[in-house]
Legacy VTK file of the C-alpha trace (Angstrom):
# vtk DataFile Version 3.0
C-alpha trace
ASCII
DATASET POLYDATA
POINTS 173 float
24.616 -22.372 -7.026
25.641 -18.735 -6.732
22.806 -16.287 -7.077
23.161 -13.172 -9.212
21.354 -9.933 -8.415
21.332 -6.401 -9.748
21.300 -3.377 -7.446
20.476 -0.032 -9.042
21.640 2.960 -7.059
24.536 0.834 -5.843
26.674 3.858 -4.906
23.997 5.438 -2.730
23.729 5.197 1.052
21.357 2.221 1.051
22.732 0.680 -2.153
26.285 0.416 -0.807
25.076 -1.244 2.379
22.868 -3.688 0.445
25.656 -4.626 -1.994
28.002 -5.284 0.916
25.465 -7.480 2.722
24.528 -9.451 -0.402
28.201 -10.064 -1.181
28.763 -11.322 2.391
25.945 -13.795 1.768
27.650 -15.158 -1.347
25.532 -13.336 -3.923
27.143 -12.081 -7.122
26.139 -8.425 -7.297
25.971 -6.284 -10.415
25.921 -2.676 -9.263
24.431 0.002 -11.493
24.779 3.640 -10.582
24.898 6.932 -12.432
27.903 7.903 -10.266
29.894 5.103 -11.882
28.535 5.919 -15.340
25.903 3.169 -15.611
22.248 4.207 -15.708
19.571 2.086 -14.022
17.912 1.522 -17.400
20.837 -0.809 -18.258
18.792 -3.379 -16.280
16.737 -3.922 -19.428
19.801 -5.067 -21.399
21.170 -7.223 -18.593
17.916 -9.112 -18.096
17.837 -10.136 -21.774
20.884 -12.334 -21.173
19.190 -14.305 -18.376
20.782 -15.570 -15.191
19.566 -12.757 -12.934
17.593 -13.846 -9.867
16.462 -10.459 -8.575
16.659 -6.723 -9.196
16.833 -4.372 -6.217
15.805 -1.015 -7.657
17.073 1.743 -5.385
18.122 4.341 -7.987
16.044 7.499 -7.671
15.978 11.164 -6.868
15.698 10.863 -3.107
14.840 14.194 -1.549
11.497 15.716 -0.698
13.305 19.064 -0.999
14.263 18.495 -4.651
12.415 21.009 -6.823
13.602 19.578 -10.156
10.257 18.057 -11.128
11.421 16.941 -14.574
14.380 14.995 -13.150
12.183 13.373 -10.489
9.692 12.314 -13.159
12.451 10.942 -15.387
14.334 9.067 -12.662
11.546 8.050 -10.284
8.692 7.365 -12.679
9.975 6.774 -16.218
13.001 4.705 -15.135
10.919 2.795 -12.598
8.417 1.865 -15.308
11.196 0.613 -17.609
12.807 -1.459 -14.847
9.456 -2.885 -13.675
8.387 -3.718 -17.232
11.715 -5.469 -17.943
11.484 -7.501 -14.716
7.937 -8.465 -15.609
8.864 -9.379 -19.194
11.810 -11.570 -18.156
10.132 -13.002 -15.021
12.747 -11.601 -12.646
11.821 -10.675 -9.072
11.751 -6.916 -8.475
12.260 -5.422 -5.031
12.048 -1.639 -5.069
12.460 1.222 -2.647
9.392 3.250 -1.924
9.118 5.787 0.857
7.104 6.752 3.891
6.207 9.844 1.860
4.222 7.626 -0.518
1.551 7.487 2.180
-1.121 9.924 0.906
-1.230 11.629 4.327
2.500 12.374 4.009
2.653 13.192 0.293
3.695 16.833 0.158
6.256 16.715 -2.660
6.833 15.437 -6.185
9.176 12.870 -4.619
6.317 11.443 -2.525
3.963 11.529 -5.493
6.527 9.646 -7.607
6.928 6.917 -4.995
3.160 6.563 -4.628
2.913 6.292 -8.434
5.561 3.538 -8.425
3.570 1.536 -5.876
0.384 1.856 -7.902
2.136 1.015 -11.169
3.774 -2.086 -9.691
0.473 -3.265 -8.193
-1.086 -3.279 -11.668
1.726 -4.027 -14.116
4.312 -5.949 -12.067
2.283 -7.860 -9.507
5.220 -10.015 -8.336
7.194 -6.922 -7.294
7.789 -6.104 -3.657
7.935 -2.493 -2.572
9.605 -1.468 0.678
8.495 1.807 2.228
11.751 2.966 3.677
11.486 5.427 6.541
14.299 7.943 6.970
17.125 5.434 6.712
20.110 6.412 8.812
23.384 4.994 10.027
26.944 6.072 10.654
27.674 9.402 8.955
24.089 10.481 8.168
23.454 11.757 4.673
23.637 15.537 4.455
20.451 17.548 4.457
18.289 14.728 5.826
16.067 15.324 8.842
18.465 13.415 11.102
21.437 15.387 9.774
19.641 18.674 10.515
18.870 17.503 14.046
22.429 16.299 14.758
23.932 19.497 13.324
21.468 21.545 15.433
20.252 23.273 12.288
16.761 24.671 11.948
14.251 22.107 10.729
11.417 23.180 8.439
8.061 21.625 9.228
5.694 20.796 6.399
2.010 19.934 6.364
1.544 22.091 9.482
3.797 19.695 11.401
1.276 16.861 11.024
3.564 14.458 9.128
4.547 11.296 10.938
8.198 10.246 10.728
9.740 6.896 11.539
13.433 6.056 11.329
15.155 2.886 10.135
18.768 2.020 10.954
20.740 0.907 7.886
21.359 -2.628 9.193
LINES 1 174
173 0 1 2 3 4 5 6 7 8 9 10 11 12 13 14 15 16 17 18 19 20 21 22 23 24 25 26 27 28 29 30 31 32 33 34 35 36 37 38 39 40 41 42 43 44 45 46 47 48 49 50 51 52 53 54 55 56 57 58 59 60 61 62 63 64 65 66 67 68 69 70 71 72 73 74 75 76 77 78 79 80 81 82 83 84 85 86 87 88 89 90 91 92 93 94 95 96 97 98 99 100 101 102 103 104 105 106 107 108 109 110 111 112 113 114 115 116 117 118 119 120 121 122 123 124 125 126 127 128 129 130 131 132 133 134 135 136 137 138 139 140 141 142 143 144 145 146 147 148 149 150 151 152 153 154 155 156 157 158 159 160 161 162 163 164 165 166 167 168 169 170 171 172
């Protein structure tokens, strides 16, 4: 029987790679992405109809350099809560992207705070969820303005937290 899964953030760097891999494995993928005009909150409607095996929630504001606190709260906290609550209500497995910046020692931005919040929320209100702390995901054609991009482009890199943050890297595969 073919499995059916939803990927939010399906047009992003990680989302595209995940959709491609799931499709190769014979999974029917429903991609949701603001870039294609479909908000992640559409998950709530789709789960009502049944037949979904898993939601991979990757949609989020993704930069520690993003100063738009309201947008981070809306996308990373409010939307996460709606997706997690819907998965919980309809008994659908939730796998969500967290971040190495959710580690309290590395939390120096609203982005990190939002990811830490998501982990805490899921641990209380969506206990079957699985969070993945992704660490500086890279691959061919690194995303602009990421740490790796700055290093490859030989641009100046700003250090935060007095240079005490620990960074790991994960290849997209």
